[in-house]
N, C-alpha and C positions, 0 to 999 in steps of 0.2 A: 504493500500500500504506500509506504513512504518512499520507496524507489520511484513509484509513479509521481509522487509529489515533487521529488528531486528533478525528475524529467520535466515536470510542469514549470519549475523555476527556470530551467534552461530555455523554455519557450517565451518567458516574459520579455525577452529582448525583441521579440517579433510580434507579440500580441499582448493586449492588456490582461491582467490576472483574471478579471471577470470573463473576458473572452476565452481564455484557456479553460476556465471552469465550464463554460458552455460547451466547448469542444470535448471536454471529458464526458459530459452528459451525452452529447451527440454520439461520440465514439462508442460509449457503453450501450446506447440504445441500438445502434446499428448491429453491433456484435451479438447482443442478446436477441434481437429480432431474427437474425440469421440462424441463430442456434436454436431458439425455443419455438418460434412461430406460434405465438399465443393464439388460443382458440377464439372463436367469435364472442363467446360469452365474456371473455376478458375485456372486451371493448364496449360493453354495454352496462347501463344502470349503475348499481351500487359498486360493482367491481371496478368499473372505470373511474368512478368518483373517488373511491378510496385510493386506488393505485395512482391516479393523477395527483391528488393532494399530497400523498406521500412522496411522489417523485419531485414535485415542485419544492417541498420543504427540504428534501435531501439536496437538491441542486442549489437551492438558496444557501444552505449551510456550506456547501463547497465553494460558492462564490465568495462569501466573506472569509472563509478559511484561506483561499488563495490570495485574497487581498492582504491577509495577515502575513503569509509566508513570503510575500513580495517585499515585506518591510522588516520581518523578524527572522532570526534563525529558526530552522524547522523544529528542532527539539523544544525551543522556547514556546513557539506558537502552539504546539501539541499539548504541552504542559498546561498552558493557560486554558486551552479548549476543554480540558478535563474537569474544569469547574462545573460544567453543565451536568454530566451524569452523576457526579458525587453530590451535588446540591439536590438533585431530584431524589436521590436515595436518602439523604439526611432529612429533607423536608417530609418525606413520606414515612419516616421512622422516628420513634422516640428512644431508640437504643443508644447507649453511650458509645458503642462502637462506631456507629455512623457519625455521631457528633464529633468524635475524636478524628475520624477520617476527614471530615469537612474542615476541621481546624488545621490539620496537617496540610491539606491542599491549599487552604487560605494562606498559611504561612509561606508555602512555596511560591504562590502567586505574588505575594507581597515582595519577596526577594527578587523575583524575576522582573516585576513591574518597576521596582526601584532602579534596576539596571537599565531597563528599556525605555522608561517614560521620557527621559531626557533626550534620547536619540530618536525614538519613533513612537510618540504617543498615539498616533493614528493606527500603527500596527497593533499596539496593545488593545485599542478599542475594537478593531476588527476581530482579534482573537477572542475577546470577551463576547462579542456578538456571535461568533461561531459557537461559543460555549452555550449561549442562550438558545441558539438554533438547535444544538445537539440535545439540549433538554427537551425542546419541543418535539424533536424527532423521536425521542424515547417515548414520550407520552402518546404521540400519535401512533407510533409503532405498536404499542400495546393494544390500541383500538383496532388497528388493522389486523393484528394477530387474532383477535377475538371474533372478528367478523367472519361469518360463514358465507363465502361467495363462490366456493367450489373452484377457485382458481389457485394454482400453485404459486409459491413465493417467487420463483424465478420468472414465471409469466407475468405476475403483477409488477415485478421490478422492470421488466422490459417495457410494459405499457406505461408505467410511471415515468420512465426516462424519455419515452417518446413524447408524452404530454409536456414534460418539463422542457424538452428541447424546442418544442413549438412555442410555448408560452414565453420562454426566455430568449427567443430568437433575436430580439433587438440587441442582445449582448454580442451577437456575431459581428456587429460593426467594428468591434475592437480586434477582429482577427484578420483584417484585410490582407496584410503581407503573406499570411500563411497559405492562402489559396493559390498563390503563384508558385509554390514550391511543393513538389510531390513528397520530398523528404520531411518537410515541416508538417504536412498533412498526416503522414505516417506517424510522426511523433505524437500528434494530437490524438489520433486513434489509440496509440500505445498508452497514452496517459489514461484513457478510459478503460482499457483492458487491465493495465497494471493496478490502477487505483480502485476499480469497481468490480469488474467481472471476475478476475482471479481471486481477490480477497474474499468476495462474497461466496464463491464456490468452495474455497478452502474452509471458510467458516462452517459451512454445512457439513463438510467431511470431518473436521476436527470435533465439532459438537457431537457427532455421532459416535466418536471414538473415546473422548475423554470426559464427556458430560458437561453440563452447564456450570457447575461449581468450579471445576478446574479451569474451564475456558474463561470464566469471569476473572479468576485470579491471574491468568495470563495477560489480561487486558492491562494489568499494572505495568507490564514491560513496555507498553507502547511509547510513552514519553522518552524513555531511555533509548529505545530502538530508533525513534525519530532523530534523537540527538546524535547517535552513532552514524546513521545514514547521512545526516547533514554534514558531519565531519568528514566522512569518507568520500561522499559524492560531490559535496559543494564546498569543502574546505572551511566549514563554519566551526569555529572553536569557541565553546561557551566559556564565560568567565567563571571564576570560583563561585560567586554568589548565584549565578544562573544554574550551575551544576548542583549546588546544594538545594536550590529551589526545585529543580527537576526531580531530585531524589526524594524531596519531601512530598511532592505530588505522587511519585511512584509508591511511597509508603502509604499515603492516604488511600490511594486506589486499591492497593493490596489489602489494607485493613478493611475497607468497605466490601471488597469482593471475597474475603476469606471465608465467610460463612456460606456463600453461594446462595442462589435463589431457592425459594421453596419448591418442593417436589411438584412437578407439573407446570411450573411457571415458565414463562418465556422471558428471555433476557435480551431485549433489542438494543443493547448498549454499544454494539459494535459500530465504530465510525465508518460510514460507507465511503 
């Protein structure tokens, strides 16, 4: 997923971050359509409404996240984004564990923000907007999961990204130079495949093998993974304060995820 984000950063020299996010959505839609070929019922009524809403929220989250990583190191932006799911968990729980997790994440965010606000306050703002969007994604994802539409998750994802690609098509204005280069177009599709299609498919495979509790615990590694990818692929070296902040977020997410969801519950907390 974050290799796809690193690839997206490379495209920011040729297209706006929002335009690259739209290309990610379009690339994922094209690949999923070719692979799944959703049935007619997926394009009608409640199934279409839910899938379309979910797709637009997901794409919107990606837009503000790409605007964030255009201004912040990848690991830093991902750590800030984790405020969303941890806050949802803490607000929905009275347990001391979730409260401690939220405090740890908040401490990490304060350290990161203290470093970044002077250099890129707009980047911090976009990352926190992505966190809010992720929280909305989780809440909406639970409703989608409980809806009985008779359409598979992969088919709904394909339909959702098609709807989002159409509704957010004005963002394509920022992708002008890309359409004149077959290589850049290929990279744009690659962002969609690496950031959406492959991770979503692997999620389903891993969930079936390790269970939701262990999978949720593995989510804690994502900020650190993003920081490592940012260092290796983009040459982004976090400061000491940022590294401590990222580790505090990792600890908070691990603490929040350690108990795992209740039996039979769905955990739509995976960042798409």
